[in-house]
C-alpha positions as CSV (number, residue, x, y, z in Angstrom):
1,X,-67.3,-28.1,-56.2
2,X,-64.9,-24.9,-56.6
3,X,-61.8,-23.1,-55.7
4,X,-61.3,-20.0,-54.8
5,X,-62.3,-17.5,-57.3
6,X,-65.4,-19.1,-58.3
7,X,-68.4,-17.2,-56.7
8,X,-71.0,-19.7,-55.3
9,X,-74.1,-19.1,-52.9
10,X,-73.9,-20.3,-49.5
11,X,-76.4,-22.7,-50.5
12,X,-74.5,-24.1,-53.4
13,X,-71.2,-24.1,-51.1
14,X,-73.4,-26.2,-48.1
15,X,-74.3,-28.8,-50.8
16,X,-70.7,-28.9,-52.2
17,X,-69.2,-29.7,-48.9
18,X,-71.5,-32.7,-48.3
19,X,-70.3,-34.1,-51.3
20,X,-66.7,-33.7,-50.6
21,X,-67.3,-35.3,-47.0
22,X,-69.0,-38.4,-49.3
23,X,-72.5,-38.0,-48.4
24,X,-74.7,-39.5,-50.6
25,X,-78.4,-39.4,-49.0
26,X,-80.4,-36.9,-47.2
27,X,-83.6,-36.9,-45.6
28,X,-85.7,-34.1,-44.7
29,X,-88.8,-31.5,-45.0
30,X,-88.7,-28.7,-47.2
31,X,-88.8,-25.0,-45.7
32,X,-88.8,-21.7,-47.1
33,X,-86.0,-21.4,-44.5
34,X,-83.6,-22.8,-46.6
35,X,-85.0,-23.0,-50.2
36,X,-81.2,-22.1,-51.5
37,X,-79.8,-25.5,-50.6
38,X,-82.7,-27.0,-52.1
39,X,-82.0,-25.1,-55.2
40,X,-78.5,-26.8,-55.1
41,X,-79.7,-30.1,-54.7
42,X,-81.2,-29.5,-57.7
43,X,-78.1,-29.2,-59.7
44,X,-76.6,-32.3,-57.7
45,X,-78.5,-35.5,-58.9
46,X,-75.6,-37.6,-57.0
47,X,-77.0,-36.7,-53.7
48,X,-80.3,-37.7,-53.3
49,X,-83.1,-35.8,-51.0
50,X,-85.7,-37.9,-49.7
51,X,-88.3,-36.0,-48.9
52,X,-90.6,-37.5,-45.5
53,X,-93.6,-36.4,-44.0
54,X,-92.9,-35.2,-40.3
55,X,-89.1,-34.2,-39.2
56,X,-89.0,-36.7,-36.4
57,X,-89.2,-39.3,-39.0
58,X,-86.5,-37.6,-41.1
59,X,-84.3,-37.4,-38.4
60,X,-84.8,-41.1,-37.1
61,X,-84.2,-41.9,-41.0
62,X,-80.9,-40.2,-40.6
63,X,-80.1,-41.7,-37.6
64,X,-80.6,-45.3,-38.8
65,X,-78.2,-44.1,-41.8
66,X,-75.6,-43.4,-39.5
67,X,-76.0,-47.0,-37.7
68,X,-76.0,-48.8,-41.2
69,X,-73.5,-47.1,-42.5
70,X,-71.0,-45.4,-39.8
71,X,-71.0,-42.3,-41.6
72,X,-73.1,-39.0,-40.5
73,X,-76.8,-39.4,-41.4
74,X,-78.0,-35.9,-43.0
75,X,-80.9,-34.2,-42.1
76,X,-82.3,-31.2,-42.9
77,X,-85.4,-29.4,-41.0
78,X,-87.0,-26.0,-41.4
79,X,-87.0,-23.6,-38.2
80,X,-89.1,-23.7,-35.0
81,X,-91.5,-26.5,-35.4
82,X,-89.6,-28.6,-37.6
83,X,-86.5,-28.3,-35.7
84,X,-88.7,-29.1,-32.5
85,X,-89.9,-32.4,-34.7
86,X,-86.5,-33.2,-35.4
87,X,-85.2,-33.3,-32.1
88,X,-86.6,-36.7,-31.5
89,X,-84.2,-38.4,-33.4
90,X,-81.1,-36.0,-32.1
91,X,-82.0,-37.5,-28.6
92,X,-82.0,-40.8,-30.2
93,X,-78.5,-40.5,-32.3
94,X,-77.4,-38.7,-28.6
95,X,-78.0,-41.9,-26.4
96,X,-77.4,-44.4,-29.3
97,X,-73.9,-42.9,-30.1
98,X,-74.8,-42.4,-33.9
99,X,-73.2,-40.0,-36.1
100,X,-75.7,-37.6,-37.8
101,X,-75.5,-33.9,-38.9
102,X,-79.0,-32.0,-38.6
103,X,-79.0,-28.6,-40.5
104,X,-81.8,-26.4,-39.8
105,X,-83.0,-23.6,-41.3
106,X,-83.0,-20.4,-39.4
107,X,-84.5,-16.8,-39.7
108,X,-82.8,-14.1,-41.0
109,X,-79.6,-12.5,-39.2
110,X,-81.4,-9.1,-39.1
111,X,-84.8,-10.0,-37.5
112,X,-82.7,-12.5,-34.5
113,X,-83.6,-11.5,-30.8
114,X,-87.0,-10.2,-31.6
115,X,-89.0,-13.2,-31.1
116,X,-89.3,-13.4,-35.1
117,X,-91.8,-16.0,-36.4
118,X,-90.7,-19.4,-35.7
119,X,-87.2,-18.0,-33.8
120,X,-85.6,-20.3,-31.6
121,X,-82.0,-20.5,-29.9
122,X,-81.0,-23.5,-31.1
123,X,-77.8,-23.4,-29.3
124,X,-79.9,-23.7,-25.9
125,X,-82.1,-25.6,-27.2
126,X,-80.2,-28.5,-28.2
127,X,-77.2,-28.1,-26.3
128,X,-77.9,-31.0,-23.9
129,X,-78.8,-33.4,-26.9
130,X,-76.0,-33.3,-29.2
131,X,-71.7,-33.1,-28.9
132,X,-71.8,-29.8,-31.0
133,X,-74.2,-26.7,-32.1
134,X,-73.5,-23.5,-33.6
135,X,-74.8,-21.2,-36.3
136,X,-73.3,-20.3,-39.3
137,X,-73.5,-16.7,-40.0
138,X,-70.9,-16.2,-42.7
139,X,-70.8,-18.0,-45.9
140,X,-67.2,-18.0,-46.1
141,X,-66.9,-20.3,-42.9
142,X,-69.3,-23.2,-44.2
143,X,-66.2,-25.8,-45.2
144,X,-65.1,-25.1,-41.6
145,X,-68.4,-25.9,-39.9
146,X,-69.3,-28.5,-41.8
147,X,-65.8,-30.1,-42.2
148,X,-66.0,-29.6,-38.1
149,X,-69.6,-31.1,-37.9
150,X,-68.5,-34.5,-39.8
151,X,-65.2,-34.6,-37.8
152,X,-67.1,-34.2,-34.5
153,X,-69.9,-36.4,-35.3
154,X,-67.3,-39.5,-35.9
155,X,-64.6,-38.9,-33.5
156,X,-64.5,-40.7,-30.2
157,X,-67.9,-41.3,-29.1
158,X,-69.9,-41.0,-32.0
159,X,-73.1,-38.5,-31.6
160,X,-75.3,-36.1,-33.5
161,X,-74.3,-32.3,-34.5
162,X,-76.4,-29.3,-35.1
163,X,-75.8,-26.7,-37.6
164,X,-78.2,-23.6,-38.0
165,X,-78.6,-21.6,-41.3
166,X,-79.8,-18.4,-41.4
167,X,-81.7,-18.1,-45.0
168,X,-80.2,-15.0,-45.8
169,X,-76.8,-16.2,-45.2
170,X,-77.5,-19.1,-47.8
171,X,-78.1,-16.6,-50.4
172,X,-74.9,-14.8,-49.7
173,X,-72.2,-15.3,-52.5
174,X,-68.9,-16.3,-51.8
175,X,-65.6,-17.4,-53.6
176,X,-64.4,-19.6,-50.6
177,X,-62.4,-22.9,-51.2
178,X,-63.9,-26.5,-50.6
179,X,-62.3,-28.5,-47.3
180,X,-60.8,-31.8,-47.7
181,X,-62.6,-34.7,-47.0
182,X,-62.7,-35.3,-43.3
183,X,-60.9,-38.5,-41.9
184,X,-62.7,-40.2,-38.8
185,X,-60.3,-39.9,-35.5
186,X,-60.7,-42.6,-33.6
187,X,-58.4,-43.7,-30.4
188,X,-56.2,-47.0,-30.3
189,X,-55.1,-48.9,-27.0
190,X,-51.7,-48.7,-26.1
191,X,-49.6,-51.7,-25.9
192,X,-49.4,-51.8,-22.0
193,X,-53.3,-51.8,-22.0
194,X,-53.6,-55.0,-24.0
195,X,-50.6,-56.7,-21.6
196,X,-52.7,-55.6,-18.9
197,X,-55.6,-56.9,-20.1
198,X,-54.3,-60.2,-20.9
199,X,-52.7,-60.6,-17.5
200,X,-56.0,-59.9,-15.8
201,X,-57.7,-62.4,-18.1
202,X,-54.7,-64.9,-16.9
203,X,-56.0,-64.3,-13.2
204,X,-59.7,-64.9,-13.9
205,X,-62.1,-67.7,-13.5
206,X,-65.5,-66.5,-14.3
207,X,-65.0,-63.8,-17.1
208,X,-68.0,-61.9,-19.1
209,X,-67.6,-59.9,-22.4
210,X,-70.1,-57.3,-22.9
211,X,-70.2,-55.4,-26.3
212,X,-72.2,-52.2,-27.0
213,X,-72.3,-48.7,-27.7
214,X,-71.5,-46.9,-31.4
215,X,-68.7,-46.8,-33.9
216,X,-68.9,-50.4,-34.6
217,X,-68.4,-53.0,-38.1
218,X,-68.8,-56.1,-39.6
219,X,-65.0,-56.2,-39.5
220,X,-65.2,-55.2,-35.9
221,X,-67.7,-58.0,-35.3
222,X,-65.9,-60.4,-36.4
223,X,-62.5,-59.7,-34.9
224,X,-64.8,-59.9,-31.3
225,X,-66.0,-63.2,-32.6
226,X,-62.3,-64.7,-33.4
227,X,-60.9,-63.2,-29.8
228,X,-63.9,-64.8,-28.0
229,X,-62.9,-67.9,-29.5
230,X,-59.5,-67.7,-29.1
231,X,-59.9,-67.3,-24.9
232,X,-63.5,-69.0,-25.0
233,X,-65.0,-66.1,-23.2
234,X,-68.7,-65.5,-23.0
235,X,-70.1,-63.1,-24.7
236,X,-73.4,-60.8,-24.2
237,X,-74.7,-57.9,-25.8
238,X,-75.9,-54.4,-24.3
239,X,-79.4,-53.4,-25.3
240,X,-80.3,-53.5,-29.0
241,X,-76.7,-54.3,-30.2
242,X,-77.4,-58.2,-30.7
243,X,-76.3,-57.9,-34.2
244,X,-72.7,-57.3,-33.1
245,X,-71.7,-60.6,-32.8
246,X,-73.0,-63.7,-34.7
247,X,-75.9,-65.1,-32.4
248,X,-74.8,-68.6,-33.8
249,X,-71.5,-68.4,-32.6
250,X,-70.5,-70.9,-29.5
251,X,-69.3,-68.0,-27.4
252,X,-72.6,-66.0,-27.4
253,X,-74.6,-65.9,-24.7
254,X,-77.1,-63.6,-24.7
255,X,-78.9,-60.2,-24.4
256,X,-77.7,-57.6,-21.5
257,X,-80.7,-55.3,-21.2
258,X,-84.5,-54.8,-20.7
259,X,-85.8,-58.6,-20.8
260,X,-82.4,-60.0,-19.4
261,X,-83.0,-63.7,-17.6
262,X,-82.5,-63.8,-14.1
263,X,-79.8,-66.5,-14.7
264,X,-78.0,-64.4,-16.6
265,X,-77.9,-61.3,-14.3
266,X,-76.8,-63.8,-12.0
267,X,-73.8,-64.8,-14.0
268,X,-72.7,-61.2,-14.6
269,X,-72.9,-60.5,-10.8
270,X,-71.0,-63.8,-9.9
271,X,-68.3,-63.0,-12.8
272,X,-64.8,-62.0,-11.3
273,X,-63.8,-60.0,-14.7
274,X,-66.0,-57.9,-16.6
275,X,-64.7,-57.0,-20.2
276,X,-66.9,-54.4,-21.4
277,X,-66.5,-53.2,-24.9
278,X,-68.1,-49.5,-25.9
279,X,-71.0,-49.8,-23.9
280,X,-71.6,-46.8,-21.7
281,X,-72.5,-49.0,-18.9
282,X,-75.9,-47.0,-18.5
283,X,-79.1,-47.9,-16.5
284,X,-80.3,-50.4,-19.2
285,X,-77.1,-52.5,-19.6
286,X,-76.8,-52.9,-15.7
287,X,-80.6,-53.2,-14.7
288,X,-80.8,-49.9,-12.8
289,X,-77.3,-49.6,-11.7
290,X,-77.6,-53.1,-9.8
291,X,-75.5,-55.9,-11.7
292,X,-72.4,-53.6,-10.7
293,X,-72.1,-52.0,-7.5
294,X,-72.0,-48.2,-7.9
295,X,-69.0,-46.8,-8.0
296,X,-66.4,-49.6,-7.4
297,X,-67.9,-52.7,-8.8
298,X,-67.3,-56.1,-6.9
299,X,-65.9,-57.7,-10.5
300,X,-62.8,-56.5,-11.5
301,X,-64.0,-54.2,-14.6
302,X,-62.0,-53.5,-18.0
303,X,-63.7,-50.8,-19.4
304,X,-62.9,-50.0,-23.2
305,X,-64.5,-46.7,-24.6
306,X,-63.6,-44.4,-27.4
307,X,-64.9,-41.4,-25.0
308,X,-62.5,-40.6,-22.2
309,X,-65.5,-38.6,-21.0
310,X,-67.3,-42.2,-20.4
311,X,-64.5,-44.1,-18.5
312,X,-65.0,-43.6,-15.0
313,X,-68.1,-41.4,-15.3
314,X,-70.3,-43.7,-13.1
315,X,-67.9,-47.0,-12.4
316,X,-64.3,-46.7,-11.2
317,X,-62.6,-49.4,-13.8
318,X,-59.6,-51.6,-12.6
319,X,-58.5,-50.8,-16.3
320,X,-59.9,-48.2,-18.3
321,X,-59.1,-48.2,-22.1
322,X,-59.5,-44.9,-24.1
323,X,-59.8,-46.9,-27.3
324,X,-62.8,-47.4,-30.3
325,X,-64.2,-50.6,-30.6
326,X,-62.6,-51.7,-34.0
327,X,-59.2,-50.3,-32.9
328,X,-59.4,-52.3,-29.6
329,X,-60.9,-55.8,-30.8
330,X,-58.5,-55.6,-33.7
331,X,-55.7,-55.7,-31.2
332,X,-57.4,-58.3,-28.6
333,X,-57.7,-60.7,-31.6
334,X,-53.6,-60.5,-31.9
335,X,-53.1,-61.5,-28.2
336,X,-51.6,-64.7,-27.3
337,X,-54.2,-67.3,-26.4
338,X,-54.0,-68.4,-22.7
339,X,-54.3,-72.2,-23.9
340,X,-56.6,-74.1,-21.5
341,X,-58.7,-72.1,-19.6
342,X,-60.2,-72.7,-16.0
343,X,-63.8,-71.2,-17.1
344,X,-64.7,-73.0,-20.2
345,X,-67.7,-75.3,-18.2
346,X,-68.6,-71.6,-17.3
347,X,-68.6,-70.5,-20.9
348,X,-70.5,-73.7,-21.7
349,X,-73.0,-73.1,-19.4
350,X,-74.0,-69.6,-20.3
351,X,-74.3,-70.7,-23.6
352,X,-76.3,-73.7,-22.9
353,X,-78.6,-71.2,-20.4
354,X,-79.3,-68.7,-23.3
355,X,-80.2,-71.4,-25.8
356,X,-82.8,-72.7,-23.3
357,X,-83.9,-69.0,-23.2
358,X,-84.0,-68.2,-26.8
359,X,-87.1,-70.5,-27.1
360,X,-89.8,-68.9,-27.6
361,X,-93.2,-69.1,-25.1
362,X,-96.3,-70.0,-25.6
363,X,-98.5,-66.8,-25.5
364,X,-102.6,-66.9,-24.9
365,X,-104.7,-66.7,-28.5
366,X,-104.9,-67.8,-31.8
367,X,-101.8,-65.9,-32.9
368,X,-98.6,-67.2,-31.5
369,X,-95.9,-64.8,-32.0
370,X,-93.2,-67.7,-31.0
371,X,-94.0,-69.6,-33.8
372,X,-94.1,-66.6,-36.4
373,X,-90.6,-65.6,-35.0
374,X,-89.2,-69.4,-36.0
375,X,-90.8,-69.0,-39.2
376,X,-89.3,-66.1,-39.8
377,X,-86.0,-67.0,-38.9
378,X,-86.0,-69.6,-41.3
379,X,-87.5,-67.7,-44.4
380,X,-85.4,-64.3,-44.0
381,X,-81.8,-64.5,-45.5
382,X,-79.0,-63.7,-42.8
383,X,-78.4,-60.2,-44.2
384,X,-82.5,-59.0,-43.7
385,X,-82.6,-56.4,-41.8
386,X,-85.0,-55.9,-38.9
387,X,-86.0,-52.9,-37.4
388,X,-88.4,-51.6,-34.1
389,X,-89.6,-49.3,-32.1
390,X,-90.1,-49.0,-28.4
391,X,-92.9,-51.2,-26.6
392,X,-93.3,-55.1,-24.8
393,X,-93.8,-56.2,-28.8
394,X,-90.3,-55.5,-29.5
395,X,-89.3,-58.3,-27.2
396,X,-90.0,-61.0,-30.0
397,X,-87.4,-59.7,-32.4
398,X,-84.9,-58.6,-29.8
399,X,-85.1,-62.1,-27.9
400,X,-86.2,-64.4,-30.3
401,X,-84.4,-63.9,-33.3
402,X,-81.0,-64.8,-33.8
403,X,-79.0,-62.0,-35.8
404,X,-76.5,-63.7,-37.7
405,X,-74.9,-60.6,-39.6
406,X,-73.2,-56.7,-38.3
407,X,-76.2,-54.2,-39.7
408,X,-79.4,-56.3,-39.1
409,X,-80.9,-54.9,-36.1
410,X,-81.9,-51.5,-36.2
411,X,-83.5,-50.3,-32.7
412,X,-83.5,-47.1,-30.6
413,X,-81.2,-48.0,-27.6
414,X,-82.6,-44.7,-26.4
415,X,-86.1,-46.4,-26.0
416,X,-88.2,-44.1,-28.8
417,X,-91.3,-45.2,-30.1
418,X,-92.0,-44.5,-33.4
419,X,-88.8,-46.0,-34.7
420,X,-89.0,-48.9,-36.6
421,X,-91.0,-47.4,-39.7
422,X,-88.2,-44.4,-40.6
423,X,-85.2,-46.9,-39.7
424,X,-87.0,-49.4,-42.1
425,X,-87.5,-46.5,-45.0
426,X,-83.9,-45.8,-44.7
427,X,-82.4,-49.6,-44.5
428,X,-84.0,-50.1,-47.9
429,X,-82.9,-46.8,-49.2
430,X,-79.3,-47.8,-48.2
431,X,-79.2,-51.4,-49.3
432,X,-82.5,-52.0,-51.7
433,X,-81.0,-55.3,-52.4
434,X,-81.8,-56.7,-49.1
435,X,-85.0,-57.3,-47.4
436,X,-86.3,-55.2,-44.6
437,X,-88.9,-55.9,-42.2
438,X,-90.0,-53.4,-39.8
439,X,-92.0,-54.4,-36.1
440,X,-94.4,-52.0,-34.4
441,X,-96.9,-52.0,-31.5
442,X,-100.0,-50.7,-32.6
443,X,-99.1,-47.6,-30.6
444,X,-95.7,-47.5,-31.9
445,X,-96.8,-47.5,-35.3
446,X,-99.0,-44.5,-35.6
447,X,-96.2,-42.3,-34.2
448,X,-94.9,-41.9,-37.6
449,X,-97.3,-44.0,-39.7
450,X,-97.5,-41.3,-42.1
451,X,-93.5,-42.5,-43.3
452,X,-95.4,-45.2,-44.7
453,X,-96.3,-42.7,-47.8
454,X,-92.2,-41.9,-47.8
455,X,-92.1,-45.7,-48.6
456,X,-94.3,-45.7,-51.7
457,X,-93.2,-42.4,-53.1
458,X,-89.7,-44.0,-53.1
459,X,-90.8,-47.5,-54.0
460,X,-89.2,-49.2,-51.2
461,X,-91.2,-52.3,-50.9
462,X,-90.3,-53.0,-47.0
463,X,-92.7,-55.4,-44.8
464,X,-94.1,-53.9,-41.9
465,X,-95.6,-56.1,-39.3
466,X,-98.0,-54.4,-36.7
467,X,-98.4,-56.2,-33.3
468,X,-102.0,-55.1,-32.5
469,X,-103.1,-55.9,-28.9
470,X,-105.3,-52.5,-28.8
471,X,-103.0,-51.1,-25.6
472,X,-100.1,-49.7,-24.9
473,X,-98.8,-52.6,-23.5
474,X,-95.5,-51.6,-22.0
475,X,-97.5,-48.7,-19.7
476,X,-100.3,-51.6,-19.3
477,X,-97.9,-53.6,-17.8
478,X,-96.6,-51.1,-15.5
479,X,-100.2,-49.8,-14.4
480,X,-101.5,-53.2,-13.8
481,X,-98.2,-53.7,-11.5
482,X,-98.7,-50.7,-9.8
483,X,-102.4,-49.9,-9.7
484,X,-103.8,-53.4,-10.6
485,X,-107.4,-53.3,-12.2
486,X,-106.9,-49.1,-12.1
487,X,-107.0,-48.8,-16.1
488,X,-106.5,-45.5,-17.4
489,X,-105.6,-44.2,-20.8
490,X,-103.6,-47.3,-22.0
491,X,-106.6,-48.6,-24.0
492,X,-106.4,-47.9,-27.8
493,X,-109.3,-48.1,-30.5
494,X,-107.4,-48.5,-33.6
495,X,-108.2,-48.1,-37.5
496,X,-107.6,-51.0,-40.1
497,X,-104.0,-50.7,-40.5
498,X,-104.3,-52.8,-43.5
499,X,-106.9,-50.4,-45.3
500,X,-104.8,-47.7,-44.2
501,X,-101.5,-48.9,-45.9
502,X,-103.8,-49.8,-49.0
503,X,-104.9,-46.1,-49.0
504,X,-101.3,-45.2,-48.9
505,X,-100.9,-47.5,-52.2
506,X,-98.9,-50.2,-50.2
507,X,-100.1,-53.9,-49.7
508,X,-101.9,-54.3,-46.7
509,X,-103.5,-57.6,-44.5
510,X,-105.1,-58.8,-41.4
511,X,-103.7,-62.0,-39.8
512,X,-105.5,-63.5,-37.0
513,X,-104.4,-67.1,-36.8
514,X,-100.5,-68.6,-37.0
515,X,-101.0,-70.6,-40.0
516,X,-102.3,-67.8,-41.8
517,X,-99.0,-65.6,-41.4
518,X,-96.4,-67.5,-43.5
519,X,-98.8,-67.1,-47.0
520,X,-99.4,-63.5,-45.8
521,X,-96.0,-62.6,-45.6
522,X,-95.4,-64.1,-49.1
523,X,-97.9,-62.3,-50.7
524,X,-96.3,-59.3,-48.9
525,X,-93.1,-59.7,-50.3
526,X,-94.8,-61.0,-54.0
527,X,-96.6,-57.7,-54.0
528,X,-93.0,-55.8,-55.0
529,X,-94.9,-52.9,-52.9
530,X,-94.4,-51.8,-49.4
531,X,-96.4,-54.2,-47.4
532,X,-98.6,-54.3,-44.1
533,X,-99.3,-57.2,-42.1
534,X,-101.7,-56.4,-39.1
535,X,-101.3,-59.2,-36.5
536,X,-104.2,-59.1,-34.1
537,X,-102.6,-60.8,-30.7
538,X,-104.6,-61.4,-27.7
539,X,-104.7,-59.0,-25.1
540,X,-104.0,-61.4,-22.5
541,X,-100.2,-61.7,-24.2
542,X,-98.9,-58.9,-22.7
543,X,-95.5,-59.5,-22.6
544,X,-94.2,-62.9,-24.1
545,X,-93.0,-64.3,-20.3
546,X,-96.2,-63.1,-18.3
547,X,-99.8,-62.5,-19.3
548,X,-102.0,-59.5,-18.2
549,X,-104.3,-61.6,-15.7
550,X,-100.9,-63.1,-14.3
551,X,-99.2,-59.8,-14.1
552,X,-102.7,-58.4,-12.3
553,X,-102.8,-61.2,-10.1
554,X,-99.5,-61.1,-8.6
555,X,-100.4,-57.2,-7.9
556,X,-103.0,-58.0,-6.4
557,X,-101.8,-61.0,-4.2
558,X,-100.3,-59.9,-0.7
559,X,-96.8,-60.3,-0.1
560,X,-96.5,-63.0,2.7
561,X,-94.4,-61.8,5.4
């Protein structure tokens, strides 16, 4: 790092700015378009660069880093195909409100606008996918652009930023000074907002709290638990935000997302006051915009969100509070309690219904995933990190495992397949002392399965549980519901996943019976290596709550009229 008068290449300046802003880890695939940046990494051993096997996996790792730390995850991709691959992770960061910065090597400035080799206009490509996208054409402006990137990624509603780096700009020499370390800018609730919230609570009989969105922390989760206990409020979480509040807390009442129970959905419809903290109230959280009427809900709605543009976007709230979730819950925990509240039995009933719904069902076949989840609940430490991608299989860790600490669930709220393995690699790189377990379906795993090589290369002993039923389960479920018995393009002919893992130098085993799982998992841990357990699940076990035949037969049965 340097002051004016010390000449540096643009690549050196860029890496120095990452250090200024506290970056300690970057993920990426090398490319000739940013060799000057890679050269600067050579002289910066305290800033690690993890080489991944595909830019989509690298970007997902950076996104997972952002979720875990609250700081922007850093990803590097080369031009053209590298950037298009990385877009998968950028989309997750945008929908999941995760701070992230993607740096893209770009063609030289004197060849632009000619459709040069691998040329893309990244402003047009990434415009809808991120908070800000720009190209740094002048090496002297690198500190300015990188500072803005860190501020933008973390301010308001967190999200991704994309910066393109022309390769000739990175070799230009400049004496520009470093920027100062960024300071996140987060809005706080006004005292009158908190007074109004307390007044609305005093009028309520059936309140309900939903927590979600980005920008949370362990401290924020603890404050929410304290606030909920003080006012005896039932708290549910938005999709894949289950670790925001300790699931063993007596006020935690369940998951408001895909797989929401009919009873919980009805409770939300019956509520007379909804306090939504951090969640956008998108399609998944609202069950297709049916739990709340658009645009004016029948429930009184208090919507707390760090992004002012989200307030009133779909729903007109009774009270809109523009505040970051940590700032809001810190203020909420200082509110004077109401004393005895009329909804005590309401909260107790919701908690009881959650505990009942958390009992894992029995499924067809010799391998019972419910018993697997029960064993993992008892065997894993409370700080173990569980990751997953997308698919029906994800209901097992998402609905039948109690998350007890913040930062222990990594799942894509965007619904992206292939996320679990890259997220697990990032989690183990950030927290090498913690156990990390990745859940993946057989279709989901092979989206990014090559990142097992990254785990092996960097000696990151994660455990991957592949739930293998030989099909794309979610699509098959919809197919059977809509076009029963007309199966097209959803069957899979899979490799031997255990042998696949061993080929990378990882530990691999096949598990076909419930009683074989625990010893196999213990051997996986004892191996000290990345490990994969291929769990053969009966194809009839299409979802935790309904078999393939039951779904098909329901679709074939004529409706009574």
